[in-house]
BAMIBA-588001 format. One line per field, with one value per residue (C-alpha): chain; residue in three letters; residue number from 1; x, y, z. Coordinates in pm, whole numbers, plus 50000, padded with zeros to 5 digits. Example, Ala and Ser with C-alpha at 12.3 -4.5 7.8 and 13.67 -1.06 7.14 Angstrom:
% residues 2
c = (A | A)
r = (ALA | SER)
k = (1 | 2)
east = (51230 | 51367)
north = (49550 | 49894)
up = (50780 | 50714)
***
This chain:
% residues 133
c = (A | A | A | A | A | A | A | A | A | A | A | A | A | A | A | A | A | A | A | A | A | A | A | A | A | A | A | A | A | A | A | A | A | A | A | A | A | A | A | A | A | A | A | A | A | A | A | A | A | A | A | A | A | A | A | A | A | A | A | A | A | A | A | A | A | A | A | A | A | A | A | A | A | A | A | A | A | A | A | A | A | A | A | A | A | A | A | A | A | A | A | A | A | A | A | A | A | A | A | A | A | A | A | A | A | A | A | A | A | A | A | A | A | A | A | A | A | A | A | A | A | A | A | A | A | A | A | A | A | A | A | A | A)
r = (MET | LYS | ARG | LYS | ALA | SER | LYS | ILE | ASP | THR | SER | GLY | GLY | ASP | HIS | LEU | ASP | GLN | ASP | ASN | PRO | PHE | ALA | ALA | LEU | ASP | LEU | GLY | GLU | LEU | PRO | GLN | ALA | LYS | PRO | ALA | PRO | ALA | SER | GLN | PRO | ALA | THR | LYS | SER | GLY | SER | SER | LYS | PRO | VAL | GLY | GLY | ASN | ARG | ARG | LEU | GLU | ILE | ARG | ARG | LEU | LYS | ALA | GLY | LYS | GLY | GLY | LYS | THR | VAL | THR | GLU | VAL | ARG | GLY | PHE | GLU | ASN | CYS | GLY | GLY | SER | GLU | VAL | GLU | GLN | TRP | ALA | LYS | GLN | LEU | LYS | ASN | ARG | CYS | ALA | SER | GLY | GLY | SER | LEU | LYS | ASN | LYS | VAL | ILE | GLU | ILE | GLN | GLY | ASP | HIS | ARG | GLU | THR | ALA | ALA | GLU | PHE | PHE | THR | LEU | LEU | GLY | PHE | ARG | PRO | VAL | LEU | ALA | GLY | GLY)
k = (1 | 2 | 3 | 4 | 5 | 6 | 7 | 8 | 9 | 10 | 11 | 12 | 13 | 14 | 15 | 16 | 17 | 18 | 19 | 20 | 21 | 22 | 23 | 24 | 25 | 26 | 27 | 28 | 29 | 30 | 31 | 32 | 33 | 34 | 35 | 36 | 37 | 38 | 39 | 40 | 41 | 42 | 43 | 44 | 45 | 46 | 47 | 48 | 49 | 50 | 51 | 52 | 53 | 54 | 55 | 56 | 57 | 58 | 59 | 60 | 61 | 62 | 63 | 64 | 65 | 66 | 67 | 68 | 69 | 70 | 71 | 72 | 73 | 74 | 75 | 76 | 77 | 78 | 79 | 80 | 81 | 82 | 83 | 84 | 85 | 86 | 87 | 88 | 89 | 90 | 91 | 92 | 93 | 94 | 95 | 96 | 97 | 98 | 99 | 100 | 101 | 102 | 103 | 104 | 105 | 106 | 107 | 108 | 109 | 110 | 111 | 112 | 113 | 114 | 115 | 116 | 117 | 118 | 119 | 120 | 121 | 122 | 123 | 124 | 125 | 126 | 127 | 128 | 129 | 130 | 131 | 132 | 133)
east = (53596 | 53239 | 52957 | 52654 | 52341 | 52050 | 51731 | 51387 | 51109 | 50846 | 50650 | 50372 | 50222 | 50108 | 50416 | 50321 | 50017 | 50236 | 50483 | 50224 | 50199 | 49862 | 49693 | 49528 | 49370 | 48995 | 48923 | 48570 | 48707 | 48899 | 48733 | 48653 | 48892 | 48749 | 48791 | 49050 | 48894 | 48972 | 49211 | 49027 | 49181 | 49034 | 48751 | 48554 | 48317 | 47945 | 47993 | 47876 | 48021 | 48376 | 48645 | 48818 | 48507 | 48631 | 48920 | 49213 | 49552 | 49876 | 50097 | 50440 | 50776 | 51074 | 51448 | 51591 | 51729 | 51690 | 52047 | 51961 | 51690 | 51339 | 51058 | 50681 | 50518 | 50144 | 50011 | 49667 | 49580 | 49557 | 49193 | 49233 | 49300 | 49659 | 49580 | 49393 | 49686 | 49925 | 49704 | 49685 | 50063 | 50118 | 49870 | 50026 | 50376 | 50254 | 50081 | 50393 | 50622 | 50848 | 50965 | 50852 | 50763 | 50502 | 50617 | 50376 | 50082 | 50287 | 50335 | 50672 | 50718 | 51060 | 51061 | 50829 | 50485 | 50259 | 50017 | 49982 | 49923 | 49667 | 49476 | 49488 | 49353 | 49089 | 48948 | 48934 | 48727 | 48999 | 49066 | 49439 | 49625 | 49967 | 50170 | 50522 | 50750)
north = (53191 | 53064 | 53248 | 53302 | 53156 | 53395 | 53253 | 53291 | 53389 | 53112 | 53233 | 53373 | 53719 | 54002 | 54007 | 53669 | 53818 | 54071 | 53812 | 53558 | 53561 | 53380 | 53621 | 53819 | 53511 | 53472 | 53104 | 53144 | 53186 | 52859 | 52558 | 52252 | 51961 | 51655 | 51330 | 51101 | 50794 | 50469 | 50267 | 49954 | 49682 | 49646 | 49396 | 49265 | 49536 | 49474 | 49193 | 49223 | 48880 | 48882 | 48806 | 48547 | 48341 | 48263 | 48056 | 47974 | 48135 | 48044 | 48339 | 48241 | 48398 | 48230 | 48276 | 47948 | 47958 | 48336 | 48436 | 48518 | 48766 | 48744 | 48691 | 48679 | 48411 | 48389 | 48057 | 47926 | 48088 | 47763 | 47823 | 48197 | 48362 | 48458 | 48820 | 48862 | 48721 | 48956 | 49251 | 49149 | 49099 | 49450 | 49604 | 49415 | 49528 | 49888 | 49854 | 49702 | 49954 | 49666 | 49464 | 49117 | 48872 | 48626 | 48272 | 47988 | 48172 | 48223 | 48584 | 48665 | 49001 | 49111 | 49146 | 49033 | 49168 | 48887 | 49110 | 49355 | 49070 | 48907 | 49236 | 49295 | 48951 | 48960 | 49272 | 49077 | 48802 | 48540 | 48354 | 48410 | 48182 | 48275 | 47958 | 47875 | 48083)
up = (51969 | 52004 | 51838 | 52056 | 51897 | 51877 | 52021 | 51868 | 52103 | 52108 | 52407 | 52190 | 52203 | 51980 | 51760 | 51611 | 51434 | 51259 | 51129 | 51015 | 50632 | 50648 | 50889 | 50606 | 50442 | 50461 | 50519 | 50383 | 50029 | 50031 | 49864 | 50071 | 50029 | 49858 | 50051 | 49900 | 49735 | 49911 | 49700 | 49601 | 49386 | 49041 | 49017 | 48724 | 48607 | 48640 | 48890 | 49249 | 49326 | 49467 | 49209 | 49426 | 49488 | 49842 | 49702 | 49932 | 49867 | 50040 | 50127 | 50250 | 50321 | 50156 | 50189 | 50063 | 49710 | 49686 | 49768 | 50129 | 50029 | 50171 | 49921 | 49972 | 49756 | 49677 | 49540 | 49450 | 49117 | 48917 | 48813 | 48740 | 48406 | 48331 | 48253 | 48584 | 48781 | 48595 | 48683 | 49050 | 49062 | 48926 | 49172 | 49464 | 49366 | 49357 | 49694 | 49852 | 49676 | 49585 | 49290 | 49206 | 48934 | 48816 | 48737 | 48657 | 48823 | 49141 | 49248 | 49407 | 49583 | 49709 | 50088 | 50365 | 50265 | 50389 | 50580 | 50290 | 50044 | 50275 | 50307 | 49930 | 49837 | 50113 | 49945 | 49619 | 49782 | 49829 | 50154 | 50219 | 50458 | 50598 | 50552 | 50656 | 50876)
***
């Protein structure tokens, strides 16, 4: 035996004001929402010059030798400090919501995140180039 589904009236009308739990709220008492700060990557403090110095970075997608998994690789940090590259790798992994590693100043991020990486390093003042396929 089928049970008949009861339908809810969605046509609107006066009865909606009675059932609305927010009808009694005065919107004038509510505080204004603060705008969310734009997430900017960390830069060197006290420096107005871009961190990257307009250096070229190669961002490529790799699959060979990775067990069939796609990896995004960022190269070109030879002249950068090791601690800076570690910090950028961590920030990029957080932004991509993915795992990854840093090997010999080459950042590897799990998955295809070339566009995200290019945007991230452009904000830092680098000149990213999407290389490979």
